N, C-alpha and C positions, 0 to 999 in steps of 0.2 A: 267411318262408315258405321250407319246405326245398326246394332244387332238385330237380327230377324227374329221375329215372333210367330208362333202358330202353326211351328212343322211338326210336333210331336203327335197331334191328332192325325196327321197324314202319314207318319213314318207308321204308327200303331193301327192303322185302318185295316181291317180284313181284306180288301179288296188289293191294298199295297203287299200286305203279308203274302197273298196268294200268288202276286206277280213275282216277288223275292223268290218264294218257293220255286217257281219254274225256272226263274233265271239260275239258281243254285243246282238244281236237278238237271240242267241242259246237259245232255252227253253223259250223264252218270245215274240213268234213271233205274238201272239194273244192279248196282251197287247196294249190299246189304243194308246199310245205314239209312240209303234213300228209299227203298223198300219198306223199311220198316217204319218210317215217318210216314210214307205214304199211303201204309196199309189202312189208317184211318184218318186222311189228310183232314179232314175239317175238324175233328178233335184236337189233332197235334197243332193246327194253325192257332186254334181257340186258346188253347194251353199257353202257348208263346205270347199271344196277345195280351191273356190276363197277366202272365208275369212281367212283361214290359209294362202295361199300364198301371200295376200295382207296385211298380218298384221292387219285385222280388226276383226278378231276372238276375242269373249269375253265369258269367261266362264258364263255358264247359272245360274240361280238361284236355291240354295240348297233346297232341301225337308226335313225338319228335324224331326227326332222322336227318341224316347228312345226305346232299348230293355232291358231285364232284365235278361238274361240268359246268362253266370253264374254270370253275375253282371251288374250294371245299365252302359249302355253305349250309348253315342248319335251319331247316325247314319244320315250322311248327304249325301243324294243321288242326283245326278246331272240328268237332262233330257238327254233322249235317245240321242240326238245329240251330246252332250258333252262325253257320253260314247262312241260313235263312234270315235271321236276325241282321246279320251284317248287309246281305243285299237290302233289306228293307231300309236301312239307314242308307246306303250308299244310293240308291234310286231316287230318294228326295233331296240329298244333302248335295252330292257330287255335282249335279248339273248346276246349282247355285254357285258352287266353286269356278266350275268351267267358263262361266258368264264373265269372270273377273280376271282370267288368266291373260296372259300376251298371246298374240295371233301366232308366234311361233315354239311354243309349247305344244307338245304332242302327245303326252302320255294321259290315260285314263279320261280323254274327251271323244266322244261319240263324233265318228266322221274324219277322226285324225288318225294316229298310230304310227308305227315304226317306219311303214313304206312312205308315209306321205311326209315324215320327217326326213328320211333318205333323200326323197326326190327335191326337198326343199334346200338340202345342203348341196346339191348338185347344181341346183340354180344359182345359189349363193355362189358357187364354185366358178361357175360359168360368168357370173357377173364380175366377181373380184378378177379372174383371169384376163377377162377383155378389158377391164380399166387398168390393169398393169402391165400390158404388153406380155402376156403369157405367164405373169409371176403371181405371186402372193404366197399367203401364209394361212395356217389354221392354227388357233389355242384349243388344244383338246383338254379340258379340266378333268379332273379326276377327284372323287372326294374320298377320303380315307374311310372305310368300312361304313359307308353311309346309312344303312339301314341299322344297323349295330350301335350308332352313335346319335341317332337323333332324340334331342333334349326334351323329355317330357314337360318341363316346366314351360319351355319356350313354346313348345305344341298347344298346351292347355291356353296359354296366353293369347295365343292366335285364335282358338276355337272360341273364346269368351267374346272376342271383338266380333265374331261372326254370328253367334246365336245367343238369344236370350231365355230360351226355354229351360228351364230348370233340369226338367227331366231328361232331355236331350243330353244336356251337358253332363248330367250325372252317368249317363250310360256311355258316353264318349269317353269321359275319365276313368271309369272302370275297364274300358277296353284299352285305353293307353296305360294305365298305372295296374297292371294284371299283378296277381299274386305270386305269377311266374316271372324271373328276371330274364330280360331278353337282351340287355345290353353286353358289350365288352369293353374294356380299358382301352384307353386312346393306343393304337398301334397294335392291339393284340388281334390276333386272327380264331375263327371258331374253333374250339377244341383244344386251344392254347392257355388260356387264362379261364378262371371262374366268371360265370356271368354275374353281371351287377345289375342294381335296380336304378331307375330314374333316367335311363337312356336305353334307346333300341325300341325298334319295330319288329314283330315277328313275321320273317319272310314266309307267306303263305296266306295270310290274311288278306281279304278284299279290301278292308278298311285301311290295312298297313299302307298298300298302294295308294290309295286318297290321301292319307296323311302325310306320306313321303312327299306326293306331286304337291300338295299345299305347302309344306313346309318350305320348298324352294322357290315359292312363288315370290316371296320378297327379294330374293338375289335376281329374279327375271326382272322385276319392276328396276330395281337398281340399275341393272344393266343396260336395259332400253330406255330408262327415263334420265338417269343421272349421268352414266358413261356414255349414252348415246351409241350403243353399238349397233348398227343397224343388220349386219349379218350375222345373226345368232340364233341359234336352235338348242333346245331342249326337250330330252326324253329322260322322265324320270331323273337320274341323276348323271346321264349321259350330256355332257354340255360343251359346245363347240362356237367359237366366233373366229369368223374369217374376217380377213384384213390385207391389204397390199402394204401394210406397214408395220414391220417387225417389232419396231421400239414400241408403238402402240398397244401392240398384242403384249408386250412384257408390262408395261404401265398398266394394263387392264388387268392381268394376272395379279399383281401385286395388289391393287386396289380391292379386286375381289376376294383373295385370300384374305385380307383384313376384314372385309364385311362378313365373310363365313366366319371367322374366329370370333369377333365381336358381339355379332347380331345372333347368330345360329350355331354357336359353339361346336363348329365343325372345322375339320382341317384338309387341305389339299394333299395329295400324296406324290410320290416321285414318278407317277406315270402321268401326272400334268406336263404337257410339251407343248413347243411351239414348232411345227413342221412344215416344209414346202408343201404346197398343193400339188406338186408335181408328183410326189409321193403317195398320195391317196390320203383319205381320210377316215380311220377306222371308227365306226358307228353303229352301234347295235348288230352286231353281226355280218355286217357289209364294210367294204372299202369302196370309196366315192372318190372319183375324179370328176373333173369339168365335163369329160367326154362320155364315161360310162359309170356302172355300179357292179360291183364283182361281190360274191358271196365270200367271206374270209374262210381261208383254209381250215381254220379249226372249227368254223361252223358248219363245213362241207363234211368234215369227218364226223364230227358228232351226229349230223344227219343220217349219214350211212349206219353208224352204229345203231342209233334208235330206231332205224327201219328195220334194221335184222332182228333187234330185240322185240319189235312190235309184230314181228311175222312169228317168233317162238311163243310169244304170249298169247297170240290170237289162236295159234295151233293147239296150244294146251288148254284154252277155254280161259285164260287169266283175263282177257278183255273180250268185250262184244263188238260187233261189226259195227254199230254206230260210234263207239268211242274210236275205234280204228279210223273212220272216216273222218272224224273231226281231226285226228293229228295229221292225216294226210293232206287233208285241206290247208292245213298250216303249212306244211312242206311245199306243197303247191303254190301257195302264195308267195313263200320266201324266194322261190325260183323264179316266179312270173314277174316280180318286182326288180330284176336284175338281168345282167346280161349272162345267161346261164346255159345256152347251147352246149358249148364244149363240156361245160362241167356236169351237164346232165348227161350226155353221152358216156362221160367217164365214169361216174358214178353207177349209171343204169345200164352201161352197155348199148344203149341203143334200143334196148327191149323194152319200151313202154307201149301200151293201149293208148292210142290217141294222144300220146305226148305228155302224159300225166304219172306224176307218182302214184296215183291211185291205180292207174292202168297196170303200172309195173307190179304193184302188189298183188294186184287180182291175177295177174299171169301165174304167179306163185303159190296162191292160195284162194281159191275160190270162196267167196262169202257164202254164209249159210242162206236158205231159201227165206226171203222175205214173208 
C-alpha cells in the first residue's frame, strides 16, 4: 500500500477543529474545562491550530486514576484541549483505517459496534449449530494486558506504511511515545509493577482506541486470508472464532498465538478457551447462544450499582441532566439488544415509565426544567 499524502491540511483546518470541538464537548458542555475552552471558542481553536501547524503543540498533562470494574484498570485522561486535537486526527484518519478493516471487525467503525458484533456472533452460532446437528465450539482469544503491551515500535512501523505527511507522523509519534510511561512488564497488572516506556497505550485516549484497533488488523487479515476462518468476529481485543471442528480450533489457537508473539509482541493469557456453543459465548458484556442473547450477571450488577450512583450524583448536582440522559441511553441500548424482560423486571421491579431505564430514573428523581 502506498502511504497517503495531503492529510495534514485537512486535520488542521479550522472547520475540522471546530467539528472536533463539538465531538469532544458532546454531553460534557457544562464541565469546567469545557466551559473555559468554550468561553472564547474562536481564539481557543485558532491557538490550537497555530500550535499544530507550527509544530509547537505538546501533549498536556495526564490525570491518572483507577477504575475497578470489571477489573483494576489505570485510566489516563488528557485536558479538554488535547481531546479536541485527538478528535481532529480521529475524524480524518479513522475512516481511512476503517475502509481496510475486515467486514467482521466492529470497533471504532461507524454503523457497527458491540450490539452488531453480538448479533453477528449469534448468527455464526446458528450457522455452526445447524451445520453440526446442534453441536459446535467457540475459541475465545484473550490477549494478556492488551492496552498495556502494545509495542510502540511495531505501531509506528504500521503508521509509517499508512501516512506520508511528516507533520502527521510527528504528531502521532508524540502521542504514542509520551513523556509518561504507559506500559507494564509482561504478566504484571496495574499497580503491581513500575510502568515502563516502549509499550502501552493510555486507556482513556480516543487515539488509543484507534491505535489499538489498527494494531490487531494484521491478525484479522491473517485469520481471514491465511487461516481462512469464516466465523470470526473481533471487537477491539475481544476475538471469537466458531467452528464445528474442535481440533481445527486448537490448531488456530496455536498459529494465532505464534503470529501474535512474533509479529505483534503480544501474548495470550489463560482466559483463552475453547468451549461448546451450548454453554454460551461471553462477549463484551453479553452471553450469546444460537437461540438468544443475555446480559452477563456481572454486567447487570455493574449497571445497577452505576444507576444508584448516578442518582446520588444527580441529586448532589455533581452531574447535569444531559449527561444523565447519555448514560441512561447507553443502558437502554444494552437492554434493548438482548433478551432482557426478566432481568429488567428483577433490577427495576417493573417500575419503569414506558419500559425504559430513563423512565425508572425519572420516577425517582425529576429532572430540572429545561
